[in-house]
C-alpha positions in Angstrom: 76.2 155.4 125.9 80.0 154.7 126.0 79.5 153.7 129.7 76.7 151.2 128.9 78.8 149.6 126.1 82.0 149.2 128.4 79.6 148.1 131.1 77.9 145.5 128.7 81.4 144.2 127.4 82.9 143.7 130.9 79.7 141.8 132.1 80.2 139.6 129.0 83.9 138.8 129.6 82.9 138.1 133.3 80.3 135.7 132.2 82.7 134.0 129.6 85.4 133.7 132.3 82.8 132.0 134.7 82.0 129.7 132.1 85.4 128.8 131.1 86.3 128.2 134.9 83.0 126.1 135.5 84.1 124.0 132.5 87.8 123.5 133.7 86.6 122.8 137.3 83.6 120.0 136.5 84.1 118.8 133.0 87.8 118.5 132.2 89.4 115.6 133.3 92.0 116.0 136.0 95.2 114.0 135.8 95.8 114.1 139.6 93.7 114.7 142.7 95.1 117.2 144.9 94.3 118.1 148.5 93.6 121.2 150.5 96.1 120.8 153.4 96.1 123.2 156.3 98.7 125.6 154.8 100.2 125.9 151.5 104.2 126.2 151.5 105.8 128.7 149.9 109.2 127.2 149.7 110.2 124.4 147.4 113.4 122.4 147.3 115.5 122.1 144.3 115.2 119.4 141.9 118.4 118.2 141.3 117.4 115.2 139.1 115.3 115.3 136.1 112.2 113.4 136.0 112.3 110.7 133.4 109.7 108.4 132.8 110.0 104.4 133.1 109.5 103.6 129.6 112.5 101.1 129.7 111.9 98.0 131.8 113.1 98.1 135.5 115.0 95.5 137.0 113.1 93.7 139.7 114.2 94.2 143.5 113.9 96.7 146.1 115.6 100.1 145.9 116.1 103.0 148.2 116.0 106.3 147.1 118.3 109.2 148.4 117.2 111.1 151.4 116.1 114.7 150.1 116.3 117.5 152.8 113.5 119.8 152.8 112.6 122.6 155.1 110.7 120.4 157.8 112.8 117.5 157.4 114.2 114.7 155.2 112.1 112.5 152.8 113.2 109.2 151.6 111.5 106.4 150.0 111.9 102.7 149.2 110.5 101.2 145.7 109.7 97.8 145.0 109.9 96.6 141.3 108.3 93.3 140.1 107.6 92.0 136.6 109.5 95.3 135.3 107.1 97.7 137.0 107.0 99.6 140.3 104.8 97.6 142.3 105.2 99.2 145.7 106.5 102.5 147.0 107.0 102.7 150.8 108.0 106.1 152.6 110.7 105.4 154.9 111.5 108.9 156.2 109.4 112.1 156.0 109.0 115.2 158.0 106.8 114.4 161.4 108.2 116.3 164.0 105.6 118.7 164.2 101.9 118.1 164.3 101.3 120.3 161.3 103.7 118.3 159.3 102.1 115.0 160.6 98.7 116.3 159.4 99.9 117.3 156.0 102.1 114.3 155.4 99.2 111.8 156.5 96.8 113.4 153.6 99.8 113.9 151.1 101.7 110.7 151.2 99.0 108.2 150.2 98.0 110.3 147.2 101.9 110.8 146.1 102.3 107.0 146.5 98.9 106.3 144.4 99.8 108.6 141.6 103.3 107.3 141.5 102.1 103.9 141.2 99.5 104.7 138.3 102.0 106.8 136.4 105.1 104.2 136.9 107.4 107.3 137.2 108.2 110.4 139.2 106.4 112.6 136.9 103.3 113.4 139.0 101.9 116.7 140.2 102.6 118.0 143.6 99.9 117.9 146.3 98.5 121.3 147.3 99.9 122.2 150.6 102.6 119.6 150.8 104.9 121.1 148.2 108.3 120.3 149.9 107.1 116.7 150.6 105.9 116.3 146.9 109.5 117.5 145.9 111.2 115.5 148.1 109.1 112.4 147.3 109.5 113.0 143.7 113.5 113.2 144.0 113.7 110.3 146.1 111.7 108.4 143.8 113.4 109.5 140.6 116.8 108.5 142.4 115.2 104.8 142.9 114.1 104.7 139.6 117.5 105.7 138.1 119.0 102.9 140.5 116.4 100.3 138.9 117.2 101.5 135.2 121.1 101.3 135.8 120.5 98.0 137.2 118.9 96.9 134.2 121.6 98.3 131.9 124.5 97.0 133.6 123.2 93.4 133.5 
């Protein structure tokens, strides 16, 4: 009798977990799409700058973020601000010396650019399988945002 009760409870717990999983997977609105790149990276770079939102208006212009070193190479981007908003993000430098890095970044960088433009900040999710590139992208973008905000406050 005890064995049947435990089996029944375990079955109910598993069924509940499956229902919750299905809800999260199919019905809950995702904030950022991710990609399944070839392999997930286990090493992340340090995030020296904090991610602040661009709630204040940015000064129009083009700003180049700092070059951020990752395990597979540097990441650096250039941000264009028009009308006080981020209008364009160009990735100037990214890891591309290995075929694997090229494949991963070919998938990850457009997603990161799209998400950053939509968010108007560096507060974006990492792309699965491109952890280092995501962190480098966010750090370089935050640096460019900081430059645009500093320019606004000094004017």
